[in-house]
Each structure stands twice: as structure tokens, then as C-alpha cells.
matplotlib code that plots the C-alpha trace (Angstrom):
import matplotlib.pyplot as plt

x = [0.0, 1.1, 2.6, 5.6, 8.3, 10.6, 14.0, 14.2, 15.9, 13.5, 10.2, 9.4, 6.5, 4.8, 3.8, 0.1, -1.2, -2.1, -5.2, -3.8, -0.1, 1.4, 5.0, 5.4, 9.2, 12.4, 15.8, 17.9, 21.1, 20.0, 18.5, 21.8, 23.8, 21.7, 22.0, 18.5, 18.1, 15.5, 13.7, 13.7, 12.2, 9.4, 8.5, 5.5, 7.9, 9.7, 6.4, 5.1, 8.3, 8.6, 5.0, 5.2, 2.7, 5.4, 8.4, 11.8, 13.3, 15.2, 13.8, 12.4, 10.9, 11.3, 10.9, 13.5, 12.9, 14.8, 14.3, 15.1, 14.0, 11.0, 9.8, 12.3, 11.2, 12.3, 9.9, 11.0, 10.3, 10.1, 10.8, 10.0, 6.3, 5.9, 9.3, 9.7, 13.2, 13.4, 17.2, 20.2, 21.1, 24.8, 25.6, 22.6, 19.7, 16.3, 13.2, 9.7, 8.1, 4.4, 3.8, 1.7, 1.8, 4.5, 4.5, 6.1, 3.3, 1.7, -1.7, -0.9, -1.7, 1.9, 0.7, 1.9, 0.1, 1.4, 2.2, 4.6, 6.0, 6.9, 8.5, 10.5, 11.6, 12.6, 14.2, 16.4, 17.7, 18.2, 20.1, 22.3, 23.3, 23.9, 26.4, 24.3, 24.5, 21.0, 18.8, 18.4, 15.2, 14.8, 11.1, 7.8, 4.6, 0.8, -0.9, -4.4, -5.7, -7.1, -5.6, -7.4, -5.3, -6.1, -3.7, -4.4, -4.8, -8.2, -10.4, -11.4, -9.7, -10.0, -9.0, -5.7, -3.9, -1.8, 1.9, 5.1, 8.6, 11.3, 14.5, 18.0, 20.9, 24.2, 22.5, 19.2, 20.6, 20.0]
y = [0.0, 3.6, 4.8, 6.3, 3.7, 4.0, 2.3, 0.8, 1.7, -0.4, -2.3, -5.6, -5.0, -6.8, -5.4, -5.5, -7.8, -6.1, -7.3, -7.5, -6.6, -5.8, -5.1, -2.0, -1.6, -3.1, -1.4, -3.6, -2.2, -2.7, -6.2, -7.3, -5.7, -7.8, -10.9, -11.3, -13.0, -12.3, -15.5, -14.3, -10.9, -12.5, -14.9, -14.7, -14.9, -11.7, -9.9, -11.1, -10.3, -6.7, -5.9, -7.4, -10.1, -12.7, -12.3, -13.3, -16.4, -15.4, -11.9, -10.1, -7.0, -3.9, -0.2, 2.1, 4.7, 8.0, 11.6, 14.9, 18.2, 18.5, 21.7, 23.7, 22.4, 19.6, 16.8, 14.3, 10.6, 10.2, 7.0, 4.9, 5.8, 3.9, 2.2, -1.4, -2.9, -6.5, -7.2, -7.3, -8.7, -8.6, -5.8, -3.7, -3.0, -3.7, -1.6, -1.4, 2.1, 2.3, -1.3, -0.3, 1.3, 1.1, 2.3, 5.4, 6.3, 8.7, 9.4, 8.2, 4.9, 3.9, 3.5, 5.3, 6.3, 5.9, 9.5, 9.8, 6.4, 7.3, 10.5, 8.5, 5.9, 8.4, 11.0, 8.5, 7.1, 10.6, 11.7, 8.6, 9.4, 13.0, 11.9, 12.6, 9.8, 8.5, 5.4, 3.4, 2.1, -1.6, -1.9, -0.1, -2.1, -1.3, -2.8, -3.2, -1.2, 2.3, 4.8, 8.0, 11.1, 14.9, 15.7, 19.4, 19.7, 21.4, 19.1, 17.1, 13.7, 11.2, 7.6, 7.0, 3.8, 2.3, 1.6, 0.3, 1.1, -1.4, 0.5, -0.3, 1.6, 0.6, 1.8, 3.3, 4.5, 8.2]
z = [0.0, -0.4, 2.8, 4.6, 4.8, 7.8, 8.3, 4.8, 1.5, -0.6, -0.5, -2.3, -4.8, -7.6, -10.9, -11.7, -14.3, -17.7, -19.7, -23.2, -23.4, -26.9, -27.6, -29.6, -30.0, -28.7, -28.9, -31.0, -29.5, -25.8, -26.5, -28.1, -25.2, -22.7, -24.7, -26.0, -29.4, -31.9, -30.8, -27.2, -28.2, -30.2, -27.4, -25.2, -22.2, -23.2, -23.6, -20.2, -18.3, -19.9, -18.9, -15.5, -16.1, -15.1, -12.9, -14.2, -12.6, -9.4, -9.6, -6.4, -7.7, -5.5, -5.5, -3.9, -1.2, -1.3, -0.2, -1.6, -3.1, -5.4, -7.0, -5.0, -1.6, 0.7, 0.0, 2.6, 1.5, -2.2, -4.0, -7.0, -7.4, -10.7, -11.2, -10.3, -10.3, -11.6, -10.9, -13.1, -16.5, -17.6, -15.1, -16.2, -13.8, -15.4, -14.4, -15.5, -15.5, -15.2, -14.0, -11.0, -7.6, -5.0, -1.4, -2.7, -5.2, -2.8, -4.2, -7.7, -9.4, -10.5, -14.1, -17.3, -20.5, -24.0, -24.8, -21.7, -22.3, -25.9, -24.6, -22.1, -24.6, -27.3, -25.0, -23.1, -26.4, -27.9, -24.8, -24.9, -28.5, -27.5, -25.0, -21.9, -19.3, -18.7, -18.6, -21.7, -23.1, -23.8, -24.8, -24.9, -24.6, -24.5, -21.5, -23.1, -20.2, -20.0, -17.6, -16.4, -16.8, -16.8, -19.7, -19.7, -15.9, -16.4, -14.5, -17.5, -17.2, -20.0, -20.5, -22.3, -23.5, -20.8, -21.5, -19.8, -20.7, -19.7, -19.2, -18.1, -16.4, -14.8, -11.5, -10.6, -7.2, -6.6]

ax = plt.figure().add_subplot(projection="3d")
ax.plot(x, y, z, "-o")
ax.set_aspect("equal")
plt.show()
């Protein structure tokens, strides 16, 4: 549940199940770096793992707790509100963004929509190729679920397509 977490640096969590996941794109460069074959990427197992519907063998998904400033003010406890760490593959940490709530989600649902996921996916790769150290995108998937968002922040929320970005980094420690 969403809460203040005391005396811990992380909390074990489970991604929520998606209703009808569909892989939209996989980074060829990152999939090769991680040792995934074309056959792996086309498998149902890859899709299920990259959308949180199944947990990788020996994985214990978790969300990290941290504190810091947000919007110019000390915010106290923050944390991975919609990022779920799955573990490491070939010295790369693997994380799902938008796979459901964590204790650090505060009042949010921990989900992501397609428009913000596309932005995350493209910008992380663009920054990498511009020489800016950042996370890397492995894949982007639709969940098959609708997510309620107030895109214009005008009190008129609407349903949007849910999505999950699987991303990697040498470390997600902040």
C-alpha cells in the first residue's frame, strides 16, 4: 500500500497484471547488449516479463525509497512511485516504468500512458546518443488497459492507452 516507509531503503513489490499486453518496439542495440536473441524478443515470455505479467526467474521486484527536493522544496520521502526494479542482466539493472503502484506512489496509481511512455523511450535514447549519461530504453509495450489522466490539468480527465517502458541503467541509485 502507499505509505511512509521507515527504516528501509526499498520495498518488495509486484507489478500489476495487464489485460492485453502488446510489444510496440524493442531497442535492437540494448537487446543485443543484454544478450536477448530475436527469438527471445518474439517470445511470449519476453512480452510477459517486460510488462510485469510474469516475474523473471530469481527476480524479487522492488521499489527504492529516497528523499530529496522536489519543485524547490524539501519533500521528505520520495521513491520509485511507478518504477519497479526487476534485478540485473549482464551488469545492467532492469526496471519497469508504469507497471503499478508502490509504497512510494503517494496518491498516484503507478501507471503510465502511451504519450508519456513514448516521450521517455525516445528521449532516453536521444540523450544517450547526444552523450548525456541517462537510462536506456529496452522496450515499450501497450498494456491493453485504460488509464485515467487529466492531460491538460483542467479538471477534464479522460482515459488513455496504458503503456510500460522497460528501461536499463548501470544503476538506478540516486
